[in-house]
PLY file of the C-alpha trace (Angstrom):
ply
format ascii 1.0
element vertex 436
property float x
property float y
property float z
element edge 435
property int vertex1
property int vertex2
end_header
-46.92 -5.35 12.81
-45.20 -2.29 14.57
-41.48 -3.62 14.82
-41.62 -3.85 18.50
-38.54 -2.18 20.41
-36.89 -3.02 23.93
-34.52 -0.52 26.47
-32.01 -2.71 27.89
-30.25 0.27 29.06
-28.51 3.22 28.48
-27.99 3.44 24.41
-28.44 -0.61 24.48
-31.54 -1.69 22.27
-33.23 -5.67 21.83
-35.41 -6.98 18.39
-36.66 -9.85 18.25
-37.35 -11.03 14.61
-38.72 -13.92 12.80
-38.16 -15.60 9.72
-39.35 -17.54 7.10
-38.45 -20.95 7.49
-39.41 -21.89 4.31
-38.13 -19.50 3.11
-34.92 -20.11 4.12
-34.84 -23.65 3.84
-36.44 -22.45 -0.36
-33.10 -20.05 -0.51
-30.90 -23.16 0.42
-31.42 -25.19 -2.23
-31.72 -22.39 -4.82
-28.00 -21.98 -4.34
-27.41 -24.82 -3.81
-28.30 -25.69 -7.17
-26.60 -22.38 -8.81
-23.62 -24.35 -6.79
-24.23 -27.61 -8.69
-23.70 -26.69 -12.13
-20.24 -25.75 -11.90
-19.16 -27.54 -8.41
-16.11 -30.27 -9.36
-15.81 -33.57 -7.30
-13.77 -36.06 -8.15
-15.70 -39.24 -10.33
-17.98 -36.87 -11.58
-18.74 -33.93 -14.55
-18.65 -30.77 -14.41
-22.54 -29.73 -13.79
-22.83 -32.81 -13.04
-22.46 -33.83 -8.55
-25.20 -35.08 -7.39
-27.29 -33.02 -5.63
-27.04 -34.81 -2.37
-22.92 -34.97 -2.49
-23.21 -31.29 -3.14
-25.63 -31.30 -0.52
-23.25 -33.14 2.16
-19.91 -30.71 0.88
-21.86 -27.46 0.87
-24.77 -27.35 3.16
-23.57 -26.38 5.69
-22.01 -23.37 4.46
-24.64 -21.90 2.26
-26.83 -22.72 5.45
-24.68 -20.23 7.18
-24.45 -17.98 4.56
-28.09 -17.44 3.75
-28.86 -17.20 7.61
-26.82 -14.40 8.09
-27.80 -12.52 4.89
-31.11 -13.11 6.48
-31.43 -12.07 9.34
-29.05 -8.99 7.96
-31.58 -7.94 5.29
-34.36 -8.49 8.35
-32.83 -6.54 10.99
-32.38 -3.63 8.44
-35.87 -3.87 7.49
-36.61 -3.40 10.96
-34.64 -0.50 11.98
-35.54 1.19 9.82
-39.18 0.42 9.96
-38.16 2.41 13.44
-36.33 4.54 12.65
-33.14 3.58 14.49
-29.64 4.76 14.09
-28.16 1.41 15.31
-24.54 2.24 16.56
-22.43 -0.48 15.57
-23.01 -4.32 14.64
-26.01 -6.33 15.98
-25.17 -9.46 18.03
-28.07 -11.58 16.47
-29.00 -15.08 19.44
-31.20 -17.23 18.42
-34.20 -18.41 19.91
-35.22 -21.63 20.93
-39.06 -20.83 21.00
-40.63 -19.55 17.76
-43.54 -20.35 16.36
-45.14 -22.59 14.06
-42.97 -22.54 10.64
-41.03 -19.50 12.28
-36.95 -19.43 13.34
-36.62 -16.89 16.07
-33.58 -14.11 16.64
-32.66 -11.70 19.33
-31.10 -8.65 17.98
-29.38 -6.76 20.61
-27.28 -3.61 19.50
-26.59 0.43 20.27
-28.11 2.89 19.15
-26.28 6.32 18.28
-26.62 8.76 21.80
-28.71 12.01 21.31
-25.90 14.61 21.35
-27.16 17.58 23.55
-24.68 20.89 22.88
-24.43 23.39 25.40
-24.65 27.33 24.94
-21.43 27.50 23.06
-21.36 31.50 23.99
-19.79 30.45 27.37
-17.20 28.89 25.62
-13.92 30.13 26.63
-11.30 29.45 23.75
-8.06 31.09 23.58
-6.92 32.16 19.03
-3.10 32.26 19.04
-1.32 33.78 16.43
1.78 34.03 14.90
3.98 37.04 12.51
6.08 36.05 10.29
9.43 37.50 12.03
12.67 38.77 10.21
14.52 36.86 12.56
12.97 33.79 11.86
13.85 34.41 8.56
17.60 35.06 8.87
17.81 31.50 10.98
15.72 29.56 8.30
18.05 31.05 5.65
21.27 29.88 8.02
19.43 25.86 8.45
20.07 26.74 4.97
23.29 27.35 4.31
24.19 24.67 6.78
22.38 21.76 4.86
25.10 23.26 2.51
28.21 23.22 3.99
31.37 21.78 3.54
33.79 20.46 5.94
37.97 20.50 5.06
40.91 19.65 7.33
42.27 21.90 9.73
45.41 22.48 10.27
47.27 20.18 12.79
48.48 22.65 15.54
45.32 23.75 15.93
42.75 22.71 18.58
38.57 22.26 17.50
36.31 25.06 17.61
33.17 25.80 17.75
31.59 24.35 14.28
34.05 22.26 13.08
33.71 18.84 13.06
35.08 16.72 14.76
35.51 12.62 14.33
36.38 10.67 18.00
36.91 7.72 19.68
35.34 7.30 22.26
34.71 4.98 25.89
33.40 5.56 29.31
32.82 3.69 32.51
30.76 3.88 35.84
32.95 2.99 38.95
35.35 1.35 36.27
33.02 -0.46 34.16
31.48 0.02 31.10
28.19 0.44 30.20
25.77 0.29 27.01
25.89 2.27 25.27
28.93 4.50 26.00
31.47 3.23 23.62
31.68 4.45 20.23
35.01 4.44 17.79
34.56 7.12 14.46
32.47 8.77 15.75
31.37 11.90 14.21
29.56 14.95 15.73
29.88 18.86 15.01
30.74 21.50 18.40
28.56 23.84 19.42
25.50 22.31 17.52
23.61 20.65 20.72
24.42 17.08 19.16
26.05 15.93 23.17
25.66 16.79 26.57
27.50 20.44 27.17
29.84 18.25 29.27
31.16 16.70 26.61
30.91 18.86 23.82
33.04 21.57 26.08
35.13 18.60 27.11
36.38 18.12 22.80
36.93 21.93 22.55
40.71 23.26 22.21
41.88 19.24 21.30
44.13 18.09 18.51
44.46 15.04 16.88
45.86 12.56 18.17
45.62 14.22 21.41
43.39 11.54 24.40
41.51 13.17 27.32
39.55 11.81 29.76
36.91 14.09 31.89
34.20 13.58 34.72
30.74 13.46 32.86
27.31 13.56 34.76
24.47 12.88 33.37
20.67 14.47 33.85
17.90 12.84 36.29
15.81 13.36 32.79
18.36 11.37 30.03
16.59 9.89 28.37
18.98 6.37 28.86
17.85 4.96 32.14
20.42 3.09 33.09
22.71 5.51 33.35
20.68 8.99 34.72
21.74 10.39 37.19
25.24 8.25 37.68
28.64 10.26 36.61
31.12 9.16 33.86
34.24 8.80 33.33
34.91 9.15 29.75
38.29 9.08 27.31
38.25 10.59 24.00
41.02 10.32 21.81
40.97 13.29 18.60
40.92 11.45 15.05
39.79 14.35 12.81
39.29 18.21 13.58
37.73 19.40 9.51
36.71 23.00 9.49
32.96 24.39 8.67
32.93 26.42 4.73
28.76 28.02 5.16
27.88 29.52 1.54
28.03 33.25 0.99
24.04 34.10 1.36
24.05 36.48 -1.56
22.40 36.09 -5.36
24.21 33.20 -6.30
23.46 31.48 -3.50
19.78 31.82 -3.63
20.28 30.59 -7.15
21.58 26.93 -6.32
18.76 27.04 -4.03
16.04 26.90 -7.87
15.17 30.44 -6.37
12.80 31.92 -9.06
14.18 35.40 -8.65
17.42 34.53 -8.12
18.15 37.13 -6.26
19.27 38.00 -2.27
15.76 40.14 -2.42
13.92 36.65 -3.85
15.59 34.16 -1.37
14.05 36.64 2.04
10.34 36.48 0.04
10.44 32.68 -1.29
11.70 32.00 2.12
8.94 34.38 3.90
6.03 32.33 1.88
6.96 29.80 3.50
7.19 30.27 7.52
3.18 32.33 6.53
2.29 28.40 5.13
3.63 26.51 7.76
2.76 29.18 10.10
-0.42 29.16 8.80
-1.17 25.63 8.74
-0.22 25.03 12.44
-2.06 28.31 13.69
-5.28 26.12 12.59
-3.90 23.19 13.54
-3.98 24.75 16.93
-6.96 26.35 17.62
-8.80 23.72 15.69
-7.45 21.73 19.42
-8.54 24.42 20.76
-12.64 23.97 20.13
-12.54 20.17 19.95
-10.98 20.85 23.88
-14.04 23.08 24.54
-16.96 20.79 22.57
-15.96 17.80 24.38
-15.76 20.36 28.22
-19.82 21.49 26.01
-21.31 18.26 25.14
-22.91 15.95 27.06
-24.07 12.70 25.62
-23.85 8.83 26.30
-21.49 6.41 24.41
-21.65 3.66 22.44
-19.96 1.18 23.29
-19.58 -0.20 20.14
-18.69 2.42 18.57
-15.44 2.57 21.97
-14.73 -1.00 21.22
-13.96 -0.76 17.65
-11.80 2.56 17.31
-9.63 1.55 20.91
-9.90 -1.76 18.23
-8.11 0.89 15.46
-5.57 2.72 17.70
-3.92 -1.03 18.48
-4.12 -1.91 15.20
-2.37 1.70 14.14
0.43 1.10 17.11
0.99 -2.85 15.77
1.71 -0.69 12.21
3.89 1.39 13.57
6.07 -1.15 15.77
6.11 -3.56 12.19
7.57 0.10 10.18
9.83 -0.24 13.37
11.25 -3.13 12.16
9.62 -5.09 15.33
9.94 -8.88 14.61
6.19 -9.76 14.67
4.64 -6.88 15.20
1.32 -8.02 14.66
1.41 -10.04 17.18
2.34 -7.92 20.47
1.12 -7.60 22.75
-1.01 -4.60 23.39
-3.29 -3.78 26.53
-6.53 -2.31 24.55
-6.97 -0.46 27.75
-4.23 2.09 27.19
-5.79 3.81 24.47
-9.04 3.45 25.52
-9.85 6.83 26.93
-8.31 8.20 23.80
-11.06 6.20 22.22
-13.57 7.78 24.02
-12.05 11.19 23.50
-12.62 10.12 20.07
-16.10 9.53 19.86
-17.12 12.03 21.66
-15.61 14.42 19.52
-16.39 12.06 16.63
-20.07 12.98 17.72
-20.55 15.80 18.83
-18.21 17.34 15.42
-21.31 15.78 13.69
-23.90 16.79 15.10
-22.57 20.64 14.95
-22.43 20.10 11.14
-26.01 18.17 10.57
-27.56 21.45 13.17
-25.96 23.97 11.76
-25.48 22.98 7.93
-20.92 22.42 7.81
-20.71 20.57 5.09
-17.94 21.38 3.00
-18.59 22.65 -0.59
-17.53 22.41 -3.19
-15.59 24.97 -4.06
-14.00 25.14 -0.03
-12.37 21.28 -1.02
-10.85 22.74 -4.57
-9.28 25.14 -2.58
-8.13 23.44 0.01
-6.46 21.08 -1.99
-4.61 24.18 -4.36
-2.93 25.28 -0.67
-2.39 22.11 0.33
-0.46 21.58 -3.00
1.60 25.19 -3.18
4.14 23.26 -0.57
4.94 21.22 -3.07
7.36 21.37 -6.52
4.50 20.66 -8.66
1.50 21.60 -7.47
-0.64 20.47 -10.43
0.44 17.17 -10.17
-0.05 17.04 -6.15
-3.58 19.07 -7.04
-4.32 15.58 -9.53
-3.40 13.46 -6.92
-5.44 14.19 -4.44
-8.86 14.31 -7.07
-8.18 10.55 -8.50
-8.73 9.64 -4.85
-12.27 8.66 -3.83
-9.83 8.08 0.13
-7.44 10.82 -0.23
-11.08 13.68 -0.80
-12.44 11.47 1.86
-9.77 12.99 3.69
-10.14 16.38 2.61
-13.48 16.46 3.26
-13.26 15.42 7.03
-10.26 17.82 7.71
-12.69 21.56 5.96
-15.55 19.89 8.01
-13.64 19.98 11.07
-12.44 23.79 9.68
-16.10 25.16 9.41
-17.08 23.60 12.96
-13.18 25.24 14.09
-14.70 28.98 12.52
-17.73 28.23 13.89
-17.23 27.87 17.52
-14.85 30.70 17.15
-18.01 33.10 15.51
-19.60 31.90 18.82
-17.84 31.39 21.67
-15.53 33.79 24.63
-12.40 34.20 22.93
-9.07 35.84 23.97
-6.32 36.61 21.40
-3.10 35.42 22.08
0.34 36.26 20.07
2.25 33.65 20.38
6.16 34.11 19.78
7.91 32.41 16.49
9.68 29.81 17.93
7.26 29.40 20.16
4.85 28.51 17.66
7.02 26.42 15.89
8.71 23.85 18.89
4.99 23.06 20.67
3.70 22.12 16.70
0 1
1 2
2 3
3 4
4 5
5 6
6 7
7 8
8 9
9 10
10 11
11 12
12 13
13 14
14 15
15 16
16 17
17 18
18 19
19 20
20 21
21 22
22 23
23 24
24 25
25 26
26 27
27 28
28 29
29 30
30 31
31 32
32 33
33 34
34 35
35 36
36 37
37 38
38 39
39 40
40 41
41 42
42 43
43 44
44 45
45 46
46 47
47 48
48 49
49 50
50 51
51 52
52 53
53 54
54 55
55 56
56 57
57 58
58 59
59 60
60 61
61 62
62 63
63 64
64 65
65 66
66 67
67 68
68 69
69 70
70 71
71 72
72 73
73 74
74 75
75 76
76 77
77 78
78 79
79 80
80 81
81 82
82 83
83 84
84 85
85 86
86 87
87 88
88 89
89 90
90 91
91 92
92 93
93 94
94 95
95 96
96 97
97 98
98 99
99 100
100 101
101 102
102 103
103 104
104 105
105 106
106 107
107 108
108 109
109 110
110 111
111 112
112 113
113 114
114 115
115 116
116 117
117 118
118 119
119 120
120 121
121 122
122 123
123 124
124 125
125 126
126 127
127 128
128 129
129 130
130 131
131 132
132 133
133 134
134 135
135 136
136 137
137 138
138 139
139 140
140 141
141 142
142 143
143 144
144 145
145 146
146 147
147 148
148 149
149 150
150 151
151 152
152 153
153 154
154 155
155 156
156 157
157 158
158 159
159 160
160 161
161 162
162 163
163 164
164 165
165 166
166 167
167 168
168 169
169 170
170 171
171 172
172 173
173 174
174 175
175 176
176 177
177 178
178 179
179 180
180 181
181 182
182 183
183 184
184 185
185 186
186 187
187 188
188 189
189 190
190 191
191 192
192 193
193 194
194 195
195 196
196 197
197 198
198 199
199 200
200 201
201 202
202 203
203 204
204 205
205 206
206 207
207 208
208 209
209 210
210 211
211 212
212 213
213 214
214 215
215 216
216 217
217 218
218 219
219 220
220 221
221 222
222 223
223 224
224 225
225 226
226 227
227 228
228 229
229 230
230 231
231 232
232 233
233 234
234 235
235 236
236 237
237 238
238 239
239 240
240 241
241 242
242 243
243 244
244 245
245 246
246 247
247 248
248 249
249 250
250 251
251 252
252 253
253 254
254 255
255 256
256 257
257 258
258 259
259 260
260 261
261 262
262 263
263 264
264 265
265 266
266 267
267 268
268 269
269 270
270 271
271 272
272 273
273 274
274 275
275 276
276 277
277 278
278 279
279 280
280 281
281 282
282 283
283 284
284 285
285 286
286 287
287 288
288 289
289 290
290 291
291 292
292 293
293 294
294 295
295 296
296 297
297 298
298 299
299 300
300 301
301 302
302 303
303 304
304 305
305 306
306 307
307 308
308 309
309 310
310 311
311 312
312 313
313 314
314 315
315 316
316 317
317 318
318 319
319 320
320 321
321 322
322 323
323 324
324 325
325 326
326 327
327 328
328 329
329 330
330 331
331 332
332 333
333 334
334 335
335 336
336 337
337 338
338 339
339 340
340 341
341 342
342 343
343 344
344 345
345 346
346 347
347 348
348 349
349 350
350 351
351 352
352 353
353 354
354 355
355 356
356 357
357 358
358 359
359 360
360 361
361 362
362 363
363 364
364 365
365 366
366 367
367 368
368 369
369 370
370 371
371 372
372 373
373 374
374 375
375 376
376 377
377 378
378 379
379 380
380 381
381 382
382 383
383 384
384 385
385 386
386 387
387 388
388 389
389 390
390 391
391 392
392 393
393 394
394 395
395 396
396 397
397 398
398 399
399 400
400 401
401 402
402 403
403 404
404 405
405 406
406 407
407 408
408 409
409 410
410 411
411 412
412 413
413 414
414 415
415 416
416 417
417 418
418 419
419 420
420 421
421 422
422 423
423 424
424 425
425 426
426 427
427 428
428 429
429 430
430 431
431 432
432 433
433 434
434 435
């Protein structure tokens, strides 16, 4: 007999399932007999426990297990026969009335929606590109120099200057009262590198070892410490130590110290450029992908299965708890995190996932083996031993599934960009690196 599917509202459906009571009873008895061969009970030898004892101890749990299995199988068969794409898990409720000799259940569930993607030719997308400039290479080499700099004591008669590392004691007060985080001893920072507020940085310049100074400092209105934001504090600073920095000369020896294969200055610049171009490629791809996904969300019409939204919300909450735990929060797994704050993000993720899946299905945008191989090779080049990284990916099914998802997203991005109204924009290197 054909399965009768009742439409409740939007994506919600209901099916009535019936199971022969005798079949349930027979399966329960069969499992209890099998269990009796291994179950142990005081006063009985293994395998000799009476069925009455086995039934008394395990009858309820076995009955529950059998019902779950049989109802699950019946639901799967009914959904398959009705050609339904079920979203999430069904809610099963026993019915009081059932045909004689039968057990009846109502299965309420949601189905996947019809996804209608509008004309992508009308979608407007900005595609960015970025060039690795000589200035960007110079700044990166300067960062490499600073990572390998050394410090030496500055003569006692000389004041602190730009680039010096100073060790200080300080105490700040607002309206004569100390405030949290306003006091430290043996605190180090490098002058001119933005580690301190500009007024603080400027006040220390020119000071000598052993010298103290009091100065006023106005905290910005948007300062991260809300307790002091927008307020004026008086700071007392004492300089304990001043060290001048020494940066290595950028030459062939410097290139050799970095392990560059072509240990020359030209080889160093070429290696830095190659690494920056790889990083730029990933960031540009991510930015353009985000623009495409925004366009897809706006171009699609569909209902969202509540079951999928709820499941995604729960995953986001679990992720937030895991993050808190990693940060050292005690009892992070019990933290009260309102699920509602994640709902908009969960809805977007579900919507986007359904739209992308429909586009992949409709236009055969699945990841091809050669694409997976090329993507892994590309990612592996960022590491010291690419071959080991490739083996690491290829040896794990879940990691390969993650790569598959990335490649599919890239395929979708290229497909949409090939059909949408695209405007090109050259993005400055610094802007790309800051925004990404």
